[in-house]
N, CA, C and O atoms as a DFTB+ gen file, in Angstrom:
692 C
 N C O
     1  1     -13.618     -21.096       3.427
     2  2     -14.627     -21.428       3.423
     3  2     -14.828     -20.861       2.387
     4  3     -14.019     -20.086       1.876
     5  1     -15.877     -21.140       1.938
     6  2     -16.739     -20.755       0.464
     7  2     -17.818     -20.137       0.993
     8  3     -18.051     -20.411       2.171
     9  1     -18.517     -19.403       0.465
    10  2     -19.289     -18.019       0.820
    11  2     -20.797     -18.345      -0.344
    12  3     -20.749     -18.187      -1.564
    13  1     -21.756     -18.711       0.266
    14  2     -22.930     -18.660      -0.704
    15  2     -23.572     -17.301      -1.198
    16  3     -24.492     -16.805      -0.546
    17  1     -23.159     -16.776      -2.191
    18  2     -23.437     -15.111      -2.589
    19  2     -24.791     -14.842      -2.228
    20  3     -24.904     -13.826      -1.542
    21  1     -26.001     -15.533      -2.518
    22  2     -27.262     -15.478      -2.265
    23  2     -27.591     -15.252      -0.501
    24  3     -28.677     -14.845      -0.088
    25  1     -26.790     -15.495       0.108
    26  2     -26.336     -15.592       1.998
    27  2     -25.935     -14.393       1.688
    28  3     -26.279     -13.464       2.420
    29  1     -25.454     -14.247       1.009
    30  2     -24.144     -12.770       1.740
    31  2     -25.305     -11.223       1.234
    32  3     -25.463     -10.071       1.637
    33  1     -25.807     -11.990       0.297
    34  2     -27.007     -10.558      -0.610
    35  2     -28.147     -10.768       0.819
    36  3     -28.524      -9.774       1.440
    37  1     -28.431     -11.651       1.060
    38  2     -29.618     -11.341       2.305
    39  2     -28.911     -10.265       3.374
    40  3     -29.324      -9.247       3.930
    41  1     -27.676     -10.973       3.388
    42  2     -27.011      -9.893       5.360
    43  2     -27.479      -8.795       4.580
    44  3     -28.604      -8.298       4.620
    45  1     -26.100      -8.320       3.563
    46  2     -26.284      -7.187       3.193
    47  2     -27.377      -6.269       2.612
    48  3     -27.171      -5.160       2.121
    49  1     -28.610      -6.908       2.740
    50  2     -29.953      -6.222       2.302
    51  2     -29.488      -5.836       4.252
    52  3     -28.676      -5.035       4.717
    53  1     -29.902      -6.268       4.553
    54  2     -30.616      -6.497       5.928
    55  2     -29.487      -5.445       7.018
    56  3     -29.809      -4.913       8.080
    57  1     -28.359      -5.401       6.444
    58  2     -27.421      -4.374       6.642
    59  2     -27.165      -2.929       6.667
    60  3     -26.718      -2.113       7.473
    61  1     -27.812      -2.932       4.978
    62  2     -28.503      -1.667       4.477
    63  2     -29.657      -1.078       5.316
    64  3     -29.840       0.016       5.850
    65  1     -30.335      -2.176       5.230
    66  2     -31.600      -1.396       6.253
    67  2     -31.569      -1.228       7.622
    68  3     -32.460      -0.633       8.227
    69  1     -30.146      -1.942       8.393
    70  2     -30.312      -1.032       9.805
    71  2     -29.496       0.030       9.705
    72  3     -29.511       0.897      10.578
    73  1     -28.259       0.140       8.078
    74  2     -27.721       1.542       8.260
    75  2     -28.684       2.759       8.407
    76  3     -28.679       3.657       9.249
    77  1     -29.495       2.537       7.367
    78  2     -30.658       3.136       7.330
    79  2     -31.057       4.077       7.908
    80  3     -31.052       5.280       7.647
    81  1     -31.605       3.191       9.154
    82  2     -32.356       3.234      10.054
    83  2     -31.422       4.247      10.906
    84  3     -31.648       5.456      10.861
    85  1     -30.503       3.785      11.583
    86  2     -29.386       4.595      12.212
    87  2     -29.056       5.578      12.060
    88  3     -29.172       6.565      12.787
    89  1     -28.363       5.397      10.609
    90  2     -27.601       6.882       9.806
    91  2     -28.371       6.825       8.774
    92  3     -28.201       5.945       7.931
    93  1     -29.648       8.035       8.627
    94  2     -30.168       8.442       7.024
    95  2     -29.627       9.178       6.721
    96  3     -30.164       9.541       5.675
    97  1     -28.256      10.173       7.026
    98  2     -27.765      11.010       6.520
    99  2     -26.447      10.504       5.402
   100  3     -25.851      11.177       4.561
   101  1     -26.329       9.432       5.684
   102  2     -25.089       8.542       5.510
   103  2     -25.716       7.849       4.236
   104  3     -26.858       7.389       4.262
   105  1     -24.862       7.800       3.062
   106  2     -25.318       6.245       2.201
   107  2     -24.642       5.811       3.063
   108  3     -23.963       6.270       3.981
   109  1     -25.148       3.910       2.287
   110  2     -24.596       3.052       2.676
   111  2     -23.907       2.319       1.888
   112  3     -24.393       2.211       0.762
   113  1     -22.598       1.579       2.145
   114  2     -21.439       1.315       1.247
   115  2     -20.343       0.259       1.824
   116  3     -19.710       0.270       2.880
   117  1     -20.363      -1.035       0.292
   118  2     -19.445      -1.677       1.496
   119  2     -18.595      -2.143      -0.045
   120  3     -18.764      -1.793      -1.213
   121  1     -17.741      -2.984       0.547
   122  2     -16.779      -3.573      -0.262
   123  2     -16.556      -4.703       0.638
   124  3     -17.072      -4.758       1.754
   125  1     -15.718      -5.691       0.113
   126  2     -15.431      -7.223       0.864
   127  2     -14.226      -6.968       0.514
   128  3     -13.663      -6.608      -0.519
   129  1     -13.692      -7.430       2.433
   130  2     -12.058      -7.565       2.137
   131  2     -11.069      -7.973       1.422
   132  3      -9.950      -7.464       1.477
   133  1     -11.490      -9.235       0.447
   134  2     -10.783      -9.694      -0.429
   135  2     -10.202      -8.880      -1.793
   136  3      -9.235      -8.758      -2.545
   137  1     -11.662      -8.391      -1.481
   138  2     -11.487      -7.726      -2.951
   139  2     -10.493      -6.382      -3.071
   140  3      -9.940      -6.113      -4.136
   141  1     -10.337      -5.620      -1.945
   142  2      -9.424      -4.260      -1.432
   143  2      -8.290      -5.150      -1.999
   144  3      -7.849      -5.005      -3.139
   145  1      -7.707      -6.380      -0.839
   146  2      -7.071      -6.850      -1.162
   147  2      -6.173      -7.456      -2.543
   148  3      -4.988      -7.782      -2.494
   149  1      -6.862      -7.501      -3.504
   150  2      -6.743      -8.054      -4.508
   151  2      -6.636      -6.786      -5.683
   152  3      -6.058      -6.903      -6.764
   153  1      -7.358      -5.520      -5.177
   154  2      -6.677      -4.437      -5.605
   155  2      -5.490      -4.153      -5.454
   156  3      -4.939      -3.703      -6.459
   157  1      -4.780      -4.272      -4.389
   158  2      -3.833      -3.631      -3.626
   159  2      -3.006      -4.401      -4.735
   160  3      -2.549      -3.805      -5.711
   161  1      -2.861      -5.582      -4.556
   162  2      -1.907      -6.900      -5.360
   163  2      -2.105      -6.557      -6.833
   164  3      -1.141      -6.941      -7.495
   165  1      -3.007      -5.983      -7.523
   166  2      -3.353      -5.735      -8.573
   167  2      -2.296      -4.255      -8.615
   168  3      -1.164      -4.599      -8.954
   169  1      -2.334      -3.652      -8.513
   170  2      -1.751      -2.177      -8.469
   171  2       0.305      -2.802      -8.121
   172  3       1.216      -2.235      -8.725
   173  1       0.550      -3.815      -7.237
   174  2       1.758      -4.164      -7.692
   175  2       2.194      -5.067      -8.711
   176  3       3.255      -5.535      -9.126
   177  1       1.018      -5.131      -8.945
   178  2       1.324      -6.160     -10.405
   179  2       1.348      -5.459     -11.606
   180  3       1.790      -5.952     -12.644
   181  1       1.079      -4.790     -11.554
   182  2       0.686      -3.121     -12.990
   183  2       2.385      -2.752     -12.407
   184  3       3.280      -2.950     -13.229
   185  1       2.658      -2.388     -11.440
   186  2       3.947      -1.799     -11.415
   187  2       5.094      -2.394     -11.443
   188  3       6.230      -1.926     -11.535
   189  1       4.550      -3.944     -11.318
   190  2       5.727      -5.005     -11.310
   191  2       6.045      -5.225     -13.079
   192  3       7.163      -5.410     -13.559
   193  1       4.834      -5.151     -13.799
   194  2       5.272      -4.897     -15.207
   195  2       5.245      -4.074     -15.918
   196  3       5.213      -4.266     -17.134
   197  1       5.250      -2.799     -15.319
   198  2       5.572      -1.898     -15.940
   199  2       7.204      -1.725     -15.397
   200  3       7.831      -0.820     -15.949
   201  1       7.864      -2.464     -14.443
   202  2       9.055      -2.375     -13.947
   203  2       9.771      -3.213     -14.855
   204  3      10.906      -2.999     -15.283
   205  1       9.036      -4.174     -15.118
   206  2      10.047      -5.185     -16.172
   207  2      10.043      -5.313     -17.688
   208  3      10.553      -6.181     -18.397
   209  1       9.056      -3.796     -18.134
   210  2       9.135      -3.454     -19.350
   211  2      10.160      -2.584     -19.377
   212  3      11.173      -2.565     -20.075
   213  1       9.794      -1.907     -18.579
   214  2      11.395      -0.752     -18.767
   215  2      12.476      -1.254     -18.331
   216  3      13.255      -0.842     -19.191
   217  1      12.981      -1.740     -17.747
   218  2      14.312      -2.723     -17.171
   219  2      14.720      -3.642     -18.978
   220  3      15.869      -3.939     -19.306
   221  1      13.504      -3.907     -19.835
   222  2      14.233      -4.928     -20.868
   223  2      13.909      -3.867     -22.251
   224  3      14.109      -4.260     -23.401
   225  1      13.333      -2.348     -21.904
   226  2      13.729      -1.847     -23.314
   227  2      15.473      -0.778     -22.672
   228  3      16.266      -0.176     -23.396
   229  1      15.506      -0.913     -21.303
   230  2      17.136       0.051     -20.682
   231  2      18.223      -0.711     -20.667
   232  3      19.346      -0.278     -20.407
   233  1      17.811      -2.519     -21.091
   234  2      19.129      -3.725     -21.613
   235  2      19.013      -3.291     -22.903
   236  3      20.030      -2.890     -23.470
   237  1      18.029      -3.295     -23.438
   238  2      17.793      -3.321     -24.958
   239  2      18.988      -1.925     -25.613
   240  3      19.852      -2.149     -26.460
   241  1      18.735      -0.524     -24.960
   242  2      19.018       0.295     -25.591
   243  2      20.585      -0.425     -24.787
   244  3      20.901      -1.296     -25.597
   245  1      21.677      -0.459     -23.598
   246  2      22.529      -0.277     -23.277
   247  2      23.173      -1.582     -23.647
   248  3      24.196      -1.918     -23.049
   249  1      22.583      -2.459     -24.723
   250  2      23.421      -3.688     -25.159
   251  2      23.458      -2.698     -26.817
   252  3      24.201      -3.142     -27.692
   253  1      22.695      -1.508     -27.095
   254  2      22.944      -1.367     -28.460
   255  2      23.955       0.196     -28.590
   256  3      24.453       0.795     -29.544
   257  1      23.918       0.448     -26.964
   258  2      25.168       1.595     -27.355
   259  2      26.558       0.760     -26.809
   260  3      27.610       1.372     -26.623
   261  1      26.436      -0.733     -26.572
   262  2      27.457      -1.414     -26.314
   263  2      28.503      -1.974     -27.217
   264  3      29.730      -2.060     -27.228
   265  1      27.076      -2.463     -28.283
   266  2      27.306      -2.796     -29.400
   267  2      28.405      -1.542     -30.491
   268  3      29.194      -2.023     -31.305
   269  1      28.328      -0.608     -30.392
   270  2      28.103       0.458     -31.176
   271  2      29.548       0.628     -30.475
   272  3      30.483       0.436     -31.252
   273  1      29.861       0.915     -29.305
   274  2      30.793       0.844     -28.469
   275  2      31.946      -0.077     -28.982
   276  3      33.096       0.351     -28.889
   277  1      31.715      -1.336     -29.528
   278  2      32.300      -2.430     -29.868
   279  2      32.579      -2.357     -31.334
   280  3      33.421      -3.028     -31.931
   281  1      31.722      -1.405     -31.876
   282  2      31.890      -2.147     -33.268
   283  2      32.931      -0.737     -33.676
   284  3      33.601      -0.832     -34.705
   285  1      33.052       0.832     -32.646
   286  2      34.216       1.841     -32.607
   287  2      35.140       1.312     -32.327
   288  3      36.067       1.695     -33.039
   289  1      35.586       0.182     -31.242
   290  2      36.710       0.179     -30.655
   291  2      37.551      -0.930     -32.162
   292  3      38.567      -0.852     -32.853
   293  1      36.468      -1.787     -32.042
   294  2      37.271      -2.577     -33.839
   295  2      37.415      -2.114     -34.923
   296  3      38.372      -2.641     -35.489
   297  1      36.898      -1.327     -35.541
   298  2      37.628      -0.087     -36.621
   299  2      38.523       0.544     -35.944
   300  3      39.560       0.426     -36.596
   301  1      38.720       1.128     -35.041
   302  2      39.642       1.441     -34.165
   303  2      41.145       0.963     -34.280
   304  3      42.220       1.387     -34.702
   305  1      40.700       0.021     -33.763
   306  2      41.613      -1.241     -33.870
   307  2      42.140      -1.919     -34.629
   308  3      43.218      -2.477     -34.423
   309  1      41.509      -1.989     -35.593
   310  2      42.079      -2.762     -37.667
   311  2      43.039      -3.539     -37.789
   312  3      43.140      -4.716     -38.135
   313  1      44.059      -2.408     -37.324
   314  2      45.472      -2.534     -37.850
   315  2      46.224      -3.470     -36.654
   316  3      47.218      -4.163     -36.869
   317  1      45.635      -3.361     -35.530
   318  2      46.281      -4.088     -34.185
   319  2      45.812      -5.287     -34.274
   320  3      46.753      -6.025     -34.564
   321  1      44.918      -5.827     -34.185
   322  2      43.931      -6.857     -34.401
   323  2      44.665      -7.340     -35.873
   324  3      45.358      -8.337     -35.669
   325  1      44.694      -6.916     -37.233
   326  2      45.578      -7.518     -37.908
   327  2      47.170      -8.219     -37.449
   328  3      47.466      -9.412     -37.391
   329  1      47.900      -7.196     -37.202
   330  2      49.007      -7.341     -36.543
   331  2      48.873      -8.846     -35.566
   332  3      49.558      -9.864     -35.660
   333  1      48.014      -8.618     -34.858
   334  2      48.344      -9.998     -33.696
   335  2      47.975     -10.562     -34.275
   336  3      48.237     -11.735     -34.009
   337  1      47.403     -10.425     -35.078
   338  2      46.753     -12.576     -36.020
   339  2      48.078     -12.692     -37.509
   340  3      48.709     -13.665     -37.922
   341  1      48.072     -12.091     -37.696
   342  2      50.332     -12.053     -38.752
   343  2      50.638     -12.503     -37.362
   344  3      51.283     -13.550     -37.429
   345  1      50.494     -12.243     -36.503
   346  2      52.059     -12.700     -35.111
   347  2      51.835     -14.194     -34.567
   348  3      52.682     -14.833     -33.944
   349  1      50.519     -14.654     -34.916
   350  2      49.649     -15.798     -34.896
   351  2      48.643     -15.345     -33.315
   352  3      48.969     -15.790     -32.215
   353  1      47.960     -14.817     -33.430
   354  2      47.169     -14.614     -32.027
   355  2      46.000     -15.205     -32.549
   356  3      45.774     -14.962     -33.735
   357  1      45.051     -16.060     -31.826
   358  2      43.862     -16.423     -32.168
   359  2      42.922     -16.047     -31.459
   360  3      42.981     -15.321     -30.466
   361  1      41.620     -16.736     -32.153
   362  2      40.513     -15.926     -32.527
   363  2      39.802     -15.440     -30.663
   364  3      39.178     -14.486     -30.201
   365  1      40.242     -16.449     -30.241
   366  2      39.655     -16.581     -28.576
   367  2      40.617     -15.306     -27.852
   368  3      40.288     -14.526     -26.959
   369  1      41.774     -15.406     -28.514
   370  2      42.884     -14.295     -27.549
   371  2      42.242     -13.009     -28.347
   372  3      41.879     -12.285     -27.420
   373  1      41.966     -12.454     -29.364
   374  2      41.384     -11.770     -30.235
   375  2      39.922     -11.145     -29.247
   376  3      39.729      -9.957     -28.987
   377  1      39.247     -12.025     -28.928
   378  2      38.230     -11.640     -28.243
   379  2      38.152     -11.735     -26.635
   380  3      37.256     -11.015     -26.194
   381  1      38.685     -12.262     -25.904
   382  2      39.174     -11.774     -24.772
   383  2      39.660     -10.699     -24.905
   384  3      39.067      -9.901     -24.179
   385  1      40.890      -9.985     -25.778
   386  2      41.424      -8.934     -25.800
   387  2      39.977      -8.052     -25.946
   388  3      40.320      -7.178     -25.150
   389  1      38.795      -7.682     -26.311
   390  2      37.924      -7.208     -26.565
   391  2      36.871      -7.143     -25.353
   392  3      36.312      -6.108     -24.990
   393  1      36.682      -8.458     -24.765
   394  2      36.061      -8.804     -24.033
   395  2      36.673      -8.024     -22.521
   396  3      35.957      -7.416     -21.725
   397  1      37.869      -8.191     -22.417
   398  2      38.715      -8.180     -20.541
   399  2      38.202      -6.901     -20.522
   400  3      37.524      -6.641     -19.528
   401  1      38.297      -6.281     -21.107
   402  2      38.106      -4.791     -20.743
   403  2      37.036      -3.972     -20.054
   404  3      37.117      -3.056     -19.236
   405  1      35.801      -4.694     -20.744
   406  2      34.007      -4.233     -20.408
   407  2      34.083      -5.361     -19.292
   408  3      33.673      -4.901     -18.226
   409  1      34.469      -6.672     -19.194
   410  2      34.403      -6.971     -18.522
   411  2      34.699      -6.590     -16.657
   412  3      34.138      -6.921     -15.613
   413  1      36.012      -5.639     -17.058
   414  2      36.676      -4.896     -15.347
   415  2      35.661      -3.743     -15.251
   416  3      35.440      -3.409     -14.087
   417  1      34.901      -2.961     -16.315
   418  2      34.004      -2.127     -16.096
   419  2      32.679      -2.737     -15.638
   420  3      31.849      -2.178     -14.921
   421  1      32.620      -3.687     -16.040
   422  2      31.372      -4.406     -15.420
   423  2      31.842      -4.691     -14.252
   424  3      31.042      -4.120     -13.512
   425  1      32.738      -5.280     -13.483
   426  2      32.904      -5.707     -12.180
   427  2      33.231      -4.203     -11.500
   428  3      32.147      -4.041     -10.939
   429  1      33.901      -3.160     -11.221
   430  2      33.585      -1.662     -11.193
   431  2      31.979      -1.509     -11.156
   432  3      31.163      -1.821     -10.289
   433  1      31.910      -1.220     -11.768
   434  2      30.085      -1.220     -11.488
   435  2      29.107      -1.795     -10.732
   436  3      28.065      -1.448     -10.176
   437  1      29.837      -2.898     -10.899
   438  2      28.661      -4.050      -9.682
   439  2      29.211      -3.431      -8.277
   440  3      28.426      -3.214      -7.354
   441  1      30.637      -3.152      -8.168
   442  2      31.329      -3.266      -6.961
   443  2      30.458      -1.709      -6.065
   444  3      30.188      -1.451      -4.892
   445  1      30.275      -1.006      -7.364
   446  2      29.404       0.582      -6.495
   447  2      28.470       0.115      -6.702
   448  3      27.931      -0.220      -5.648
   449  1      27.789      -0.176      -7.730
   450  2      26.117      -0.373      -7.537
   451  2      25.251      -1.510      -6.423
   452  3      24.097      -1.477      -5.996
   453  1      26.382      -2.488      -6.195
   454  2      25.739      -3.680      -5.120
   455  2      24.944      -3.007      -4.157
   456  3      23.720      -2.873      -4.158
   457  1      25.842      -2.565      -3.268
   458  2      25.472      -2.084      -1.994
   459  2      24.717      -0.859      -1.988
   460  3      24.536      -0.357      -0.879
   461  1      24.092      -0.093      -3.298
   462  2      22.781       0.688      -3.099
   463  2      21.708       0.183      -3.349
   464  3      20.578       0.483      -2.962
   465  1      22.287      -1.100      -4.432
   466  2      20.749      -1.557      -4.608
   467  2      19.831      -2.279      -2.891
   468  3      18.705      -2.227      -2.397
   469  1      21.522      -3.043      -2.457
   470  2      20.507      -4.043      -1.747
   471  2      20.111      -2.754      -0.368
   472  3      19.409      -3.119       0.575
   473  1      20.626      -1.365      -0.424
   474  2      19.987      -0.981       1.025
   475  2      18.700      -0.262       0.478
   476  3      17.774       0.168       1.166
   477  1      18.814      -0.216      -0.840
   478  2      17.674       0.234      -1.844
   479  2      16.342      -0.602      -1.262
   480  3      15.316      -0.243      -0.684
   481  1      16.929      -2.045      -1.751
   482  2      15.597      -3.102      -1.500
   483  2      15.198      -3.721      -0.365
   484  3      14.177      -4.359      -0.107
   485  1      16.233      -3.416       0.327
   486  2      15.743      -3.451       2.058
   487  2      14.892      -2.748       2.473
   488  3      13.911      -3.034       3.160
   489  1      15.317      -1.544       1.970
   490  2      13.812      -0.274       2.758
   491  2      13.302      -0.143       2.264
   492  3      12.750       0.895       2.629
   493  1      12.462      -0.808       0.572
   494  2      11.226      -1.482       0.077
   495  2      10.680      -2.442       0.499
   496  3       9.458      -2.563       0.408
   497  1      11.813      -3.773       1.321
   498  2      11.054      -4.901       1.424
   499  2      10.280      -4.342       3.224
   500  3       9.365      -4.823       3.892
   501  1      10.980      -3.442       3.396
   502  2      10.033      -3.308       4.701
   503  2       8.915      -2.739       4.803
   504  3       8.293      -2.988       5.836
   505  1       8.296      -1.824       3.822
   506  2       6.990      -1.917       3.543
   507  2       5.791      -3.189       3.496
   508  3       4.602      -3.017       3.227
   509  1       6.324      -4.246       3.769
   510  2       5.243      -5.209       3.592
   511  2       5.574      -6.286       4.934
   512  3       6.642      -6.385       5.538
   513  1       4.401      -6.983       5.161
   514  2       4.548      -7.762       6.580
   515  2       5.386      -9.421       6.580
   516  3       5.807     -10.144       7.484
   517  1       5.354      -9.512       5.328
   518  2       6.164     -10.791       4.629
   519  2       6.951     -10.755       4.084
   520  3       6.547     -10.731       2.921
   521  1       8.645     -10.714       4.110
   522  2       9.677     -10.535       3.622
   523  2      10.734     -11.659       3.590
   524  3      11.154     -12.393       4.484
   525  1      11.111     -11.536       1.925
   526  2      11.863     -12.492       1.619
   527  2      13.475     -11.681       2.113
   528  3      13.579     -10.458       2.028
   529  1      14.675     -12.584       2.630
   530  2      15.947     -12.218       2.614
   531  2      16.515     -11.789       1.338
   532  3      16.410     -12.736       0.559
   533  1      17.173     -10.602       0.669
   534  2      18.339     -10.670      -0.154
   535  2      19.347     -10.942      -0.383
   536  3      20.133     -10.092       0.037
   537  1      19.854     -11.829      -0.919
   538  2      21.590     -12.301      -0.616
   539  2      22.065     -12.078      -1.086
   540  3      21.634     -11.361      -1.990
   541  1      23.554     -12.414      -1.060
   542  2      24.568     -12.529      -2.312
   543  2      23.909     -13.555      -3.184
   544  3      23.694     -13.232      -4.353
   545  1      23.552     -14.783      -2.761
   546  2      23.343     -15.280      -4.057
   547  2      22.626     -14.457      -5.455
   548  3      23.171     -14.413      -6.559
   549  1      20.999     -13.697      -5.044
   550  2      20.662     -12.809      -6.132
   551  2      21.657     -12.166      -6.874
   552  3      21.936     -12.335      -8.061
   553  1      22.300     -11.207      -5.838
   554  2      23.435     -10.545      -6.965
   555  2      24.533     -11.285      -7.191
   556  3      25.156     -10.620      -8.019
   557  1      25.014     -12.046      -7.008
   558  2      25.750     -13.628      -8.102
   559  2      24.967     -13.872      -9.382
   560  3      25.602     -13.869     -10.436
   561  1      23.823     -14.056      -9.399
   562  2      23.370     -14.601     -10.424
   563  2      22.729     -13.598     -11.090
   564  3      22.428     -13.679     -12.281
   565  1      22.447     -12.423     -10.222
   566  2      22.287     -10.762     -11.577
   567  2      23.966      -9.823     -11.659
   568  3      24.148      -8.608     -11.729
   569  1      24.984     -10.956     -11.615
   570  2      26.070     -10.545     -12.243
   571  2      26.433     -11.150     -13.022
   572  3      27.282     -10.673     -13.775
   573  1      25.808     -12.925     -13.272
   574  2      26.744     -13.189     -14.171
   575  2      25.666     -13.266     -14.947
   576  3      25.887     -13.962     -15.938
   577  1      24.268     -12.702     -14.882
   578  2      23.041     -12.828     -16.134
   579  2      24.312     -11.172     -17.242
   580  3      24.680     -11.182     -18.417
   581  1      24.591      -9.981     -16.037
   582  2      24.829      -8.846     -16.871
   583  2      26.107      -9.501     -17.384
   584  3      26.110      -9.320     -18.601
   585  1      27.245     -10.212     -17.000
   586  2      28.585     -10.691     -17.671
   587  2      28.152     -11.650     -18.792
   588  3      29.142     -12.097     -19.371
   589  1      27.336     -11.971     -19.136
   590  2      26.506     -13.350     -20.160
   591  2      26.072     -12.535     -21.021
   592  3      26.130     -12.981     -22.166
   593  1      25.524     -11.178     -20.890
   594  2      24.924     -10.571     -22.100
   595  2      26.187      -9.652     -22.423
   596  3      26.516      -9.535     -23.604
   597  1      26.776      -9.116     -21.611
   598  2      28.283      -8.322     -22.174
   599  2      28.829      -9.103     -22.800
   600  3      29.201      -8.578     -23.849
   601  1      29.147     -10.305     -22.727
   602  2      29.868     -11.165     -23.494
   603  2      28.853     -11.347     -24.932
   604  3      29.524     -11.334     -25.964
   605  1      27.829     -11.460     -25.076
   606  2      26.642     -12.239     -25.956
   607  2      27.448     -10.525     -27.369
   608  3      27.902     -10.488     -28.512
   609  1      27.185      -9.586     -26.347
   610  2      27.150      -8.562     -27.316
   611  2      28.408      -8.237     -28.070
   612  3      28.626      -8.157     -29.278
   613  1      29.608      -7.977     -26.416
   614  2      31.233      -7.687     -27.576
   615  2      31.721      -8.779     -28.090
   616  3      32.727      -8.633     -28.784
   617  1      31.137     -10.262     -27.900
   618  2      31.517     -11.295     -28.511
   619  2      31.168     -11.381     -30.249
   620  3      31.819     -11.972     -31.110
   621  1      29.933     -10.585     -30.400
   622  2      29.768     -11.296     -31.961
   623  2      30.653     -10.134     -32.875
   624  3      31.179     -10.485     -33.931
   625  1      30.772      -8.688     -32.364
   626  2      31.811      -8.301     -33.494
   627  2      33.056      -8.381     -33.206
   628  3      33.793      -8.011     -34.119
   629  1      33.725      -8.844     -31.958
   630  2      35.069      -8.985     -31.528
   631  2      35.246     -10.064     -32.510
   632  3      36.172      -9.964     -33.315
   633  1      34.345     -11.242     -32.540
   634  2      34.662     -12.853     -33.360
   635  2      34.627     -11.934     -35.009
   636  3      35.686     -11.754     -35.609
   637  1      33.464     -11.494     -35.503
   638  2      33.852     -10.645     -36.556
   639  2      34.649      -9.889     -37.608
   640  3      34.750      -9.794     -38.831
   641  1      35.575      -9.007     -35.571
   642  2      36.949      -8.275     -35.960
   643  2      38.031      -9.716     -35.999
   644  3      39.005      -9.625     -36.746
   645  1      37.874     -10.808     -35.327
   646  2      38.971     -12.039     -35.452
   647  2      38.835     -12.396     -36.610
   648  3      39.792     -12.443     -37.383
   649  1      37.821     -12.661     -36.891
   650  2      37.698     -13.606     -38.540
   651  2      37.743     -12.911     -39.097
   652  3      36.903     -13.212     -39.945
   653  1      38.386     -11.453     -39.535
   654  2      38.870     -10.656     -40.587
   655  2      39.941     -11.428     -41.329
   656  3      40.376     -12.479     -40.857
   657  1      40.379     -10.936     -42.477
   658  2      41.546     -11.537     -43.450
   659  2      42.401     -10.036     -42.983
   660  3      42.112      -8.844     -43.088
   661  1      43.403     -10.669     -42.512
   662  2      44.677      -9.507     -41.619
   663  2      45.003      -8.800     -42.487
   664  3      45.339      -7.665     -42.149
   665  1      45.050      -9.184     -44.070
   666  2      45.798      -8.634     -45.031
   667  2      45.035      -7.567     -45.613
   668  3      45.629      -6.698     -46.252
   669  1      43.686      -7.525     -45.459
   670  2      42.651      -5.993     -45.649
   671  2      43.217      -4.677     -44.799
   672  3      43.473      -3.487     -44.987
   673  1      43.249      -5.891     -43.512
   674  2      43.702      -4.347     -42.218
   675  2      45.180      -3.882     -42.883
   676  3      45.485      -2.742     -42.532
   677  1      45.727      -4.244     -43.378
   678  2      47.010      -4.120     -43.024
   679  2      47.639      -3.457     -44.196
   680  3      48.817      -3.106     -44.138
   681  1      46.786      -3.234     -45.444
   682  2      46.901      -3.039     -47.203
   683  2      47.053      -2.011     -46.991
   684  3      47.592      -1.619     -48.026
   685  1      46.941      -0.859     -46.094
   686  2      46.726       0.522     -46.515
   687  2      48.164       1.081     -45.620
   688  3      48.351       2.284     -45.441
   689  1      48.857       0.313     -45.246
   690  2      50.343       1.055     -44.985
   691  2      51.209       0.327     -45.827
   692  3      52.405       0.616     -45.881
């Protein structure tokens, strides 16, 4: 229903006059319900935006740490990778060698974190009149996204180590 603001202002002025007669010691103050509800949603929108920004920063920092760890592992295992390549290991096998360790850690972390995340999400959603159901699909999509990010981060450095010349790695021995 569309409200004409001129008519609304006339009604507000009359309400103010009646208020001043009835309660002269108190000031007249009003606000529209839709403005208040919009203010609540604006607070949630701000909180959601901040959560997205901080989550992005956390993901970026964790990817940098993961990248550094993979660089360290690749540097430490240079001779192993060289020997594997000399013995006929493919690039895919070397990438799988590096990646499977991290994927195992991701699964362990997911198994520990998923129940806690489910519980906290359910507690938070109870504060709303209309809620959604957080199901297994939500967590499955999260797991796939996390594994994809890890594989992209680990994959680059693993491929770099796998395509390196094995002679350079074994020259020192």
